[in-house]
VMD Tcl script that draws the C-alpha trace (Angstrom):
set ca {
  {177.94 25.85 1.31}
  {176.19 29.02 -0.04}
  {177.85 30.59 -3.07}
  {178.19 34.35 -2.78}
  {179.01 35.01 -6.40}
  {176.94 37.40 -8.49}
  {173.52 35.98 -9.40}
  {172.75 35.35 -13.04}
  {170.19 37.60 -14.75}
  {167.78 34.69 -15.34}
  {166.88 31.33 -13.81}
  {164.35 28.66 -14.65}
  {163.23 28.72 -11.00}
  {163.92 31.01 -8.05}
  {163.27 30.18 -4.40}
  {163.02 33.06 -1.94}
  {164.10 31.94 1.53}
  {166.59 29.31 2.63}
  {164.29 27.33 4.92}
  {162.91 23.81 4.81}
  {160.16 24.65 2.31}
  {162.28 26.35 -0.37}
  {165.12 23.85 -0.12}
  {162.75 20.88 -0.21}
  {161.11 22.25 -3.36}
  {164.49 22.92 -4.97}
  {165.60 19.37 -4.09}
  {162.48 17.85 -5.64}
  {162.61 19.97 -8.79}
  {166.30 19.21 -9.30}
  {165.63 15.49 -9.02}
  {162.69 15.72 -11.42}
  {164.62 17.85 -13.92}
  {168.40 17.89 -13.30}
  {168.89 20.45 -16.10}
  {166.72 23.09 -14.43}
  {168.72 26.17 -13.39}
  {167.65 27.09 -9.85}
  {168.66 29.85 -7.42}
  {167.87 30.06 -3.70}
  {168.17 33.47 -2.02}
  {168.46 33.70 1.79}
  {168.53 37.08 3.58}
  {170.54 35.83 6.59}
  {174.08 34.51 6.75}
  {173.08 30.87 7.06}
  {170.31 28.68 5.74}
  {167.44 27.65 8.06}
  {168.03 30.28 10.75}
  {164.41 31.33 11.17}
  {161.42 28.96 11.59}
  {163.39 25.92 10.39}
  {166.08 26.34 13.04}
  {166.03 23.61 15.67}
  {165.56 26.01 18.57}
  {162.73 27.87 16.80}
  {160.30 24.95 16.58}
  {159.30 21.92 18.63}
  {161.18 19.46 16.41}
  {158.14 17.19 16.54}
  {157.65 15.02 13.51}
  {153.99 16.06 13.57}
  {152.08 12.86 12.85}
  {149.03 13.37 15.13}
  {150.32 10.70 17.52}
  {150.23 13.14 20.45}
  {148.60 16.40 19.29}
  {145.11 16.36 20.76}
  {143.84 19.31 18.70}
  {143.93 17.09 15.58}
  {141.17 14.87 17.01}
  {138.31 17.20 18.02}
  {135.36 15.95 20.03}
  {131.94 16.69 18.54}
  {128.94 17.81 20.59}
  {127.58 14.26 20.48}
  {130.80 13.00 22.09}
  {132.21 11.34 18.96}
  {135.86 11.79 18.00}
  {136.83 12.79 14.47}
  {140.13 11.28 13.30}
  {140.08 12.54 9.69}
  {142.52 15.40 10.31}
  {144.77 13.13 12.38}
  {144.93 10.61 9.53}
  {145.69 13.40 7.07}
  {148.57 14.78 9.15}
  {149.95 11.29 9.86}
  {149.93 10.43 6.17}
  {151.64 13.69 5.24}
  {154.50 13.01 7.65}
  {154.89 9.53 6.19}
  {155.37 11.26 2.81}
  {158.17 13.36 4.32}
  {159.93 10.32 5.77}
  {159.77 8.53 2.43}
  {161.44 11.40 0.64}
  {164.15 11.76 3.27}
  {164.75 7.99 3.08}
  {165.10 8.32 -0.69}
  {167.72 11.06 -0.27}
  {169.70 8.87 2.13}
  {169.39 5.85 -0.13}
  {170.70 7.85 -3.11}
  {173.63 9.12 -1.04}
  {172.58 12.76 -1.38}
  {172.60 13.22 2.39}
  {174.41 11.17 5.02}
  {174.10 10.37 8.72}
  {170.32 10.67 9.17}
  {170.80 10.55 12.96}
  {172.08 14.12 12.61}
  {168.54 15.26 11.85}
  {166.03 12.54 12.83}
  {165.83 10.18 15.80}
  {163.21 7.92 17.33}
  {161.40 9.62 20.21}
  {158.09 8.24 21.52}
  {155.12 10.61 21.22}
  {152.73 10.74 24.15}
  {149.50 12.45 25.15}
  {149.06 12.93 28.89}
  {145.93 14.34 30.52}
  {144.74 15.01 34.06}
  {141.30 14.63 35.63}
  {138.39 12.30 35.00}
  {136.90 14.29 32.10}
  {140.09 14.53 30.03}
  {141.00 10.93 30.87}
  {137.66 9.80 29.43}
  {138.30 11.91 26.32}
  {141.75 10.42 25.83}
  {140.40 6.87 26.08}
  {137.74 7.65 23.45}
  {140.43 9.22 21.26}
  {142.60 6.14 21.59}
  {139.70 3.85 20.69}
  {138.82 5.98 17.66}
  {142.42 5.99 16.41}
  {142.59 2.21 16.64}
  {140.30 2.12 13.60}
  {143.18 3.44 11.48}
  {146.29 1.40 10.67}
  {148.29 4.64 10.73}
  {148.06 4.49 14.54}
  {148.72 0.78 14.96}
  {150.91 0.15 17.98}
  {149.55 3.02 20.09}
  {149.27 2.14 23.79}
  {146.82 3.51 26.35}
  {147.01 3.45 30.13}
  {145.31 5.12 33.08}
  {147.48 3.26 35.59}
  {150.09 5.33 37.39}
  {152.59 2.45 37.52}
  {152.59 1.99 33.72}
  {152.77 5.72 33.02}
  {155.70 5.93 35.46}
  {157.55 3.41 33.27}
  {157.02 5.71 30.27}
  {157.77 9.11 31.89}
  {159.31 8.71 35.38}
  {160.27 12.39 35.60}
  {156.66 13.51 35.21}
  {155.35 10.95 37.72}
  {157.83 11.76 40.46}
  {156.05 13.22 43.49}
  {152.62 12.73 41.96}
  {149.77 11.31 44.05}
  {148.72 7.76 43.22}
  {145.10 8.86 43.63}
  {145.31 11.51 40.89}
  {143.19 10.76 37.82}
  {145.62 10.56 34.92}
  {145.76 8.89 31.51}
  {148.28 8.64 28.68}
  {148.80 7.25 25.22}
  {152.18 6.33 23.81}
  {153.35 5.78 20.23}
  {156.87 4.40 20.02}
  {157.18 5.36 16.31}
  {157.38 9.08 17.11}
  {160.40 11.15 16.08}
  {162.45 14.18 17.02}
  {163.56 16.16 13.95}
  {166.19 18.86 13.53}
  {164.72 20.60 10.48}
  {167.56 23.12 10.37}
  {170.20 20.42 10.00}
  {168.13 18.58 7.41}
  {167.71 21.80 5.40}
  {171.44 22.51 5.42}
  {172.27 18.94 4.40}
  {169.99 19.23 1.37}
  {171.34 22.69 0.49}
  {174.91 21.40 0.74}
  {174.14 18.69 -1.80}
  {172.31 21.07 -4.13}
  {175.14 23.60 -4.13}
  {177.47 20.91 -5.48}
  {175.27 19.92 -8.43}
  {176.29 22.80 -10.69}
  {172.65 23.57 -11.47}
  {171.50 25.03 -8.16}
  {173.05 28.26 -6.86}
  {172.63 29.18 -3.21}
  {173.09 32.72 -1.87}
  {173.19 34.10 1.68}
  {172.84 37.76 2.69}
  {170.72 38.21 -0.44}
  {167.23 39.56 0.23}
  {164.29 39.72 -2.14}
  {162.78 43.21 -1.90}
  {160.16 43.34 -4.63}
  {158.39 41.11 -7.15}
  {156.85 42.28 -10.42}
  {155.61 40.47 -13.55}
  {157.16 41.34 -16.89}
  {155.46 41.49 -20.28}
  {156.73 38.00 -21.19}
  {154.97 36.32 -18.29}
  {158.14 35.89 -16.24}
  {158.83 37.29 -12.79}
  {161.33 40.02 -12.02}
  {162.74 39.95 -8.50}
  {164.75 42.77 -6.97}
  {167.57 41.17 -5.00}
  {169.60 43.16 -2.48}
  {173.11 42.02 -1.64}
  {173.12 42.93 2.07}
  {176.90 42.77 2.35}
  {177.84 44.94 -0.65}
  {174.69 47.11 -0.48}
  {174.00 46.35 -4.13}
  {170.68 45.68 -5.84}
  {170.03 43.84 -9.07}
  {167.08 42.41 -10.97}
  {166.78 38.67 -11.51}
  {164.11 37.10 -13.70}
  {162.56 33.66 -13.32}
  {160.13 31.46 -15.24}
  {158.88 30.05 -11.93}
  {159.00 31.68 -8.50}
  {158.42 30.21 -5.05}
  {158.11 32.44 -1.99}
  {159.13 30.41 1.05}
  {160.25 33.31 3.21}
  {158.39 32.43 6.39}
  {156.73 35.50 7.86}
  {158.05 37.65 5.00}
  {156.17 35.55 2.44}
  {153.02 37.63 2.95}
  {154.42 41.09 2.06}
  {156.37 39.62 -0.86}
  {153.26 37.86 -2.11}
  {151.33 41.12 -1.87}
  {154.02 42.93 -3.85}
  {153.50 40.50 -6.74}
  {150.03 41.89 -7.34}
  {148.47 38.52 -8.13}
  {144.73 38.30 -7.57}
  {145.07 35.23 -5.36}
  {147.00 37.24 -2.71}
  {144.25 39.78 -2.15}
  {142.64 39.89 1.27}
  {145.34 37.97 3.10}
  {146.66 39.42 6.33}
  {149.03 38.12 8.97}
  {149.05 37.94 12.77}
  {152.51 37.39 14.30}
  {152.95 35.16 17.35}
  {156.27 34.52 19.06}
  {157.25 31.94 21.63}
  {159.64 30.99 24.41}
  {160.88 27.71 25.90}
  {162.08 26.67 29.30}
  {165.16 24.56 28.56}
  {167.15 22.17 30.74}
  {170.50 20.58 29.90}
  {170.62 18.68 33.20}
  {171.41 15.16 32.00}
  {170.00 13.56 35.16}
  {166.61 14.98 34.13}
  {167.08 14.11 30.47}
  {167.69 10.44 31.35}
  {164.29 10.34 33.05}
  {162.32 11.74 30.14}
  {162.68 9.99 26.79}
  {159.58 11.26 25.00}
  {157.59 14.19 23.66}
  {154.54 14.63 25.86}
  {151.59 16.84 24.85}
  {148.53 17.72 26.89}
  {145.36 19.77 26.45}
  {145.61 23.45 25.55}
  {144.33 26.01 28.03}
  {141.20 28.01 27.19}
  {141.74 30.61 24.39}
  {145.28 29.37 23.71}
  {146.24 29.01 20.02}
  {147.01 25.45 18.85}
  {150.74 26.21 18.67}
  {150.71 26.90 22.42}
  {149.63 23.43 23.52}
  {151.87 22.66 26.54}
  {154.40 19.90 25.99}
  {157.59 18.57 27.55}
  {160.00 17.29 24.92}
  {163.23 15.41 24.61}
  {165.30 17.25 22.00}
  {168.47 16.13 20.25}
  {170.20 19.13 18.67}
  {173.72 18.94 17.26}
  {174.25 15.72 19.18}
  {173.30 17.29 22.51}
  {170.23 16.18 24.45}
  {168.00 18.62 26.30}
  {164.46 19.01 27.61}
  {162.17 21.77 26.36}
  {158.95 22.87 28.01}
  {156.44 25.26 26.51}
  {155.95 27.04 24.30}
  {154.94 30.20 26.11}
  {153.26 32.49 23.63}
  {154.37 36.06 23.07}
  {153.65 38.91 20.76}
  {155.85 41.01 18.52}
  {155.03 43.07 15.45}
  {157.97 41.40 13.70}
  {157.16 38.85 10.97}
  {160.53 37.13 11.45}
  {162.68 36.64 14.52}
  {165.31 38.79 12.85}
  {162.77 41.09 11.25}
  {161.53 44.65 11.81}
  {159.01 45.97 14.33}
  {157.38 47.73 11.38}
  {156.53 44.43 9.63}
  {152.96 44.25 10.92}
  {151.91 47.88 10.32}
  {153.54 47.92 6.87}
  {151.64 44.73 5.91}
  {148.25 46.43 6.25}
  {146.67 47.65 3.01}
  {143.21 48.54 1.68}
  {142.63 44.97 0.47}
  {143.31 43.26 3.81}
  {142.27 45.98 6.28}
  {138.71 44.68 6.75}
  {139.79 41.02 7.25}
  {142.45 42.08 9.77}
  {140.05 44.28 11.74}
  {137.42 41.53 11.67}
  {139.88 38.92 12.91}
  {141.02 41.28 15.67}
  {137.49 41.96 16.91}
  {136.59 38.27 16.99}
  {139.83 37.18 18.71}
  {139.82 39.42 21.77}
  {140.22 36.39 24.12}
  {143.34 35.39 22.18}
  {144.74 38.92 22.50}
  {144.10 38.81 26.26}
  {145.83 35.42 26.44}
  {148.90 36.76 24.61}
  {149.12 39.82 26.89}
  {149.04 37.55 29.94}
  {151.71 35.28 28.47}
  {154.02 38.17 27.61}
  {153.74 39.49 31.17}
  {154.68 36.17 32.80}
  {157.73 36.02 35.05}
  {160.07 33.02 35.20}
  {158.44 32.03 38.50}
  {155.05 31.94 36.80}
  {156.44 29.85 33.95}
  {158.01 27.47 36.44}
  {154.61 27.13 38.11}
  {153.21 25.91 34.77}
  {156.14 23.50 34.43}
  {155.37 22.06 37.86}
  {152.05 20.79 36.51}
  {154.29 18.47 34.47}
  {157.27 18.04 36.81}
  {156.20 18.37 40.44}
  {159.69 18.93 41.86}
  {161.14 21.11 39.07}
  {163.92 23.38 40.35}
  {164.40 26.91 39.03}
  {168.18 26.59 38.55}
  {167.78 23.57 36.23}
  {165.86 25.60 33.66}
  {166.68 28.63 31.51}
  {164.50 30.71 29.22}
  {165.16 30.55 25.48}
  {163.46 32.58 22.76}
  {161.72 30.45 20.13}
  {160.75 31.36 16.58}
  {158.33 33.88 15.16}
  {155.21 32.68 13.34}
  {152.70 34.55 11.21}
  {149.19 33.13 11.29}
  {146.97 33.62 8.25}
  {144.09 36.09 8.30}
  {141.58 35.49 5.51}
  {138.49 37.37 4.37}
  {135.29 35.92 5.83}
  {131.77 36.89 4.79}
  {130.33 36.50 8.29}
  {133.01 38.07 10.48}
  {134.96 40.16 7.96}
  {138.15 38.26 8.73}
  {139.11 34.89 10.15}
  {142.32 33.81 11.85}
  {143.63 30.48 10.51}
  {146.16 28.27 12.30}
  {147.09 25.92 9.47}
  {149.28 26.22 6.40}
  {148.08 27.20 2.96}
  {149.63 26.99 -0.50}
  {148.80 30.00 -2.69}
  {149.28 29.60 -6.46}
  {148.49 32.16 -9.17}
  {146.27 31.34 -12.16}
  {149.24 30.98 -14.52}
  {150.86 28.47 -12.16}
  {154.26 30.18 -12.25}
  {154.19 31.70 -8.77}
  {153.55 29.87 -5.52}
  {153.88 30.70 -1.86}
  {153.35 29.00 1.47}
  {151.56 30.91 4.25}
  {150.87 29.92 7.84}
  {152.64 27.84 10.47}
  {151.47 24.57 12.03}
  {152.13 21.73 11.29}
  {154.70 23.41 9.05}
  {158.06 21.75 8.53}
  {156.82 18.22 9.20}
  {154.62 18.36 6.11}
  {157.12 20.21 3.90}
  {157.38 17.40 1.35}
  {153.60 17.08 1.00}
  {153.22 20.88 0.73}
  {155.89 21.15 -1.95}
  {154.42 18.16 -3.77}
  {151.19 20.17 -3.88}
  {153.10 23.10 -5.40}
  {154.60 20.84 -8.06}
  {151.24 19.32 -8.96}
  {149.60 22.75 -9.28}
  {152.44 24.50 -11.11}
  {153.78 21.70 -13.32}
  {150.64 19.65 -14.11}
  {151.72 18.48 -17.59}
  {155.10 17.25 -16.39}
  {153.46 15.46 -13.44}
  {151.13 13.67 -15.83}
  {154.10 12.84 -18.06}
  {157.62 11.67 -17.29}
  {157.68 13.15 -13.77}
  {155.04 10.71 -12.54}
  {157.40 7.74 -12.50}
  {160.12 9.82 -10.86}
  {157.74 10.98 -8.15}
  {156.81 7.37 -7.42}
  {160.50 6.54 -7.03}
  {161.00 9.47 -4.64}
  {157.79 8.80 -2.70}
  {156.74 5.12 -3.05}
  {153.21 5.79 -1.77}
  {152.64 8.58 -4.31}
  {149.10 8.44 -5.68}
  {148.01 5.90 -3.05}
  {146.15 6.22 0.23}
  {147.99 4.96 3.29}
  {144.84 5.44 5.36}
  {143.07 2.81 3.24}
  {145.86 0.24 2.89}
  {147.24 -1.42 6.03}
  {149.76 -3.48 4.08}
  {151.13 -0.38 2.37}
  {151.54 1.43 5.71}
  {153.73 -1.39 7.03}
  {155.71 -1.61 3.79}
  {156.34 2.14 3.67}
  {157.29 2.42 7.32}
  {159.65 -0.55 7.07}
  {161.33 1.12 4.10}
  {161.66 4.64 5.48}
  {162.57 3.62 9.03}
  {165.21 1.23 7.74}
  {166.89 3.93 5.64}
  {166.61 6.57 8.36}
  {167.80 4.35 11.19}
  {164.53 4.63 13.13}
  {162.90 2.01 15.33}
  {160.12 -0.12 13.78}
}
mol new
graphics top color blue
foreach p $ca { graphics top sphere $p radius 0.5 }
foreach p [lrange $ca 0 end-1] q [lrange $ca 1 end] { graphics top cylinder $p $q radius 0.2 }
display resetview
């Protein structure tokens, strides 16, 4: 797929990083303007080997069906569903675009990257059961969550997740919600399918083992990128009218090297993860869902415990976790010097402030890193009472870099979302942060397009965007009929249950 010829001296657009974000943006730009010359540079030997790789993320089509942190409970006991609706709508945007790609014949066999997998929330104890019921009732006000089921009866929950109910006392207070429209997504496979198509267009060049080392503006308003050929140990300069930095954890240092005002004050806090994985098919047959529960105290949102059915390269498995870890690397295949080298005079205060005000999180990470397999299995047995050690193996997950931003009150604040950074000229954009990440890639890149190509979006691109994303410019949260129409369309094209 990737073309390891010598890069041209100039491109209309350059994407740094071969993950889901960069490739999605390249795919959208190529469809909007097929004559645009685009290059994608990936530092590893294969596209989507870092955060987009199937084993480096949960594969959850994040749509707020099961993630309890998207529906916070206020002090007065009310449940806010605004963030849940926002996330659900953003994933519907992704599905529409993927359905469009399948319909056009650009990518084939959608079952290779997306499959129906019910999303569930499961909680224990009277207090959390009461919260889950209130959450369910609040979500029923939105058509985006139509079809969600609630139960606090052990017999019904056993029908949904027999593996998790085995050996559990009938007297235990327990409650669950289930959304049959949930999905399991292999973002790595999807990324490579899109990149394969793009590399055959003649207008998009894809490079592996090519690493961006530095970014500087030139006097003509273009960007000059130093590209290192990691195989031939050769460096060259490439210029671009438009530049997108989608390099995962390495986006932050590259953004800082650009010198744009909008990058000032940003810092990064790396968090790694691990999964317990089982390929025992007798267990897999008893668990056909992704099941999330409440996070423990001081745990970051990405560490919410969940037991997931995964379908990766046609093979089914169960994943439990993630167990948080810490490394100073900004990428799984990065350098231990990434974190110290990212500190500068402009982000030192925010990083120190965030550190001081997140001591409980630091303590949590230290405890997680020190866990033995026996301790991890003890956590698993809260989900599966009779889990056996020999059925499960430990697998290293991906590396994430959480955003640290300047904050007037605390000096610095740790953010757990994603953020699009665009310079004033609108010719450089970057994506920082992690969750919900890949699931909202299409929405995030649509935001980049709207901010960086506003005149085109107002002009002839508007009709094209509506063809690619039928709900473009409309609110799914406010139109029940449109939700059904859009889901019927995308699920039909993607082979998903409706």
